[in-house]
C-alpha positions in Angstrom: 9.4 54.1 -2.3 7.1 51.8 -0.5 5.0 48.7 -0.3 1.9 50.5 -1.2 3.6 52.3 -4.3 5.2 49.1 -5.1 1.4 47.7 -5.6 -0.2 50.4 -7.4 3.0 50.1 -10.1 2.3 46.5 -10.5 -1.8 47.1 -11.1 -1.2 49.9 -13.4 1.2 47.6 -15.5 -1.9 45.1 -15.7 -4.4 47.4 -17.4 -4.4 47.2 -21.2 -2.4 49.4 -23.6 -3.1 50.4 -27.0 0.0 51.4 -29.2 1.0 54.8 -29.5 0.9 54.5 -33.7 -0.8 51.6 -36.3 1.8 48.5 -36.1 -0.2 47.4 -39.2 1.1 49.7 -42.0 4.5 48.8 -41.2 4.0 45.3 -41.0 1.9 44.9 -44.4 5.2 47.3 -46.1 7.8 44.9 -44.8 5.8 41.8 -45.9 5.3 43.5 -49.1 9.5 44.5 -49.6 10.2 41.0 -48.4 7.9 39.0 -51.1 9.6 39.2 -54.2 13.2 38.4 -52.8 12.2 35.8 -50.8 12.0 33.0 -53.1 15.7 33.2 -54.4 16.9 32.8 -50.7 15.0 29.7 -50.4 15.9 28.1 -53.6 19.3 28.2 -52.2 18.9 27.2 -48.5 17.3 24.4 -50.0 20.2 23.4 -52.2 22.6 24.3 -49.2 20.8 21.8 -47.4 20.6 19.2 -50.0 24.2 19.4 -50.3 24.7 18.9 -46.4 22.9 16.2 -46.2 24.5 14.6 -49.0 27.9 15.2 -47.2 27.2 14.0 -43.9 25.4 10.7 -45.3 28.7 10.1 -47.1 30.6 10.9 -44.1 28.5 8.1 -42.3 28.7 5.8 -45.1 32.8 6.3 -45.3 32.9 5.8 -41.1 30.8 2.6 -41.0 32.4 1.2 -43.8 35.9 1.9 -41.7 34.9 0.4 -38.7 33.9 -2.4 -40.1 37.1 -3.5 -41.6 38.6 -2.3 -38.5 37.0 -4.6 -36.6 38.0 -7.8 -36.7 36.1 -10.8 -37.7 34.5 -12.6 -34.8 35.4 -16.0 -34.5 31.8 -19.0 -34.9 31.4 -20.8 -32.1 32.5 -24.5 -32.6 31.7 -27.6 -30.8 35.0 -27.6 -29.4 34.4 -24.2 -27.3 31.4 -25.7 -25.8 33.7 -29.0 -24.7 36.2 -27.1 -23.4 33.7 -26.1 -20.3 33.4 -28.7 -17.6 29.9 -29.7 -17.3 28.8 -30.5 -13.7 25.5 -31.5 -12.9 25.3 -31.5 -9.4 23.1 -34.4 -7.8 21.1 -31.7 -5.1 18.4 -30.2 -7.2 18.9 -26.8 -5.2 22.5 -26.7 -6.9 21.1 -27.3 -10.0 20.2 -23.7 -10.9 23.3 -22.2 -9.6 25.6 -25.0 -11.9 23.8 -24.3 -15.1 24.2 -20.6 -14.5 28.3 -20.6 -13.5 28.5 -23.0 -16.5 26.8 -20.6 -18.9 29.1 -18.1 -17.4 32.3 -19.6 -17.7 31.5 -20.6 -21.6 30.6 -17.1 -22.5 33.5 -15.7 -20.7 35.8 -17.9 -22.8 34.7 -16.8 -26.0 35.2 -13.0 -25.0 38.4 -14.4 -24.1 38.9 -15.5 -27.5 37.9 -12.6 -28.8 40.3 -10.7 -26.4 42.6 -12.6 -25.1 44.9 -9.9 -23.7 42.3 -8.1 -21.5 43.3 -9.3 -17.0 39.4 -8.2 -16.3 38.0 -11.3 -18.5 40.5 -13.6 -16.9 39.9 -12.4 -13.7 36.1 -13.3 -14.0 36.8 -16.6 -14.8 39.0 -17.0 -11.8 36.1 -15.6 -9.7 33.8 -18.1 -11.7 35.6 -21.3 -11.3 36.2 -20.4 -7.5 32.6 -20.3 -7.3 31.6 -23.3 -8.8 34.3 -25.1 -7.0 32.9 -23.6 -3.5 28.7 -24.9 -4.9 30.8 -28.6 -5.5 32.0 -28.3 -1.9 28.5 -27.7 -0.5 27.5 -30.5 -3.3 29.8 -33.0 -1.8 28.5 -31.5 2.1 24.9 -31.6 1.3 25.4 -35.5 0.2 
C-alpha cells in the first residue's frame, strides 16, 4: 500500500456514517429498566459517603489532638532572652543595618536553640553569625 492509498482511506474516514441500526430504542429500554432500581443504590451510596466522611473527620481530629499532645510547649520569650544577645551599635551608619540584622539573627537562633538544644546545625549557624558580627566590628574599627 502506497501513500496515495493511505490518503484515500483517510479521506473516506472523514465522511459521516449512519449507524447500522437505530440506537435510541435500546437507550430508552435501558433507561426504563434502570429507573426503578436506581433509587436504592443512590441512598446506600449517600449513607456510605456520609459514614466515610464522618470517619475521616474523626481520624483527622484524633491525629490533630495526638500531635498537639506530642509537641513540646513553646517557652514564652522573656526579657532575659533579649538581654543575653549583646547589642552592638556601630558608629558608622553604613554598618548599622548589618548590625541590626546580625543581632536579630542571633536572637532568633538562640530562641531556636532553646527549643532544640541538641541541634548541631543551629549551633553552627549561631557560631557563623557571631563570626560575621566579629568581622563587622573589625570593619567598623578600621573605618573609624
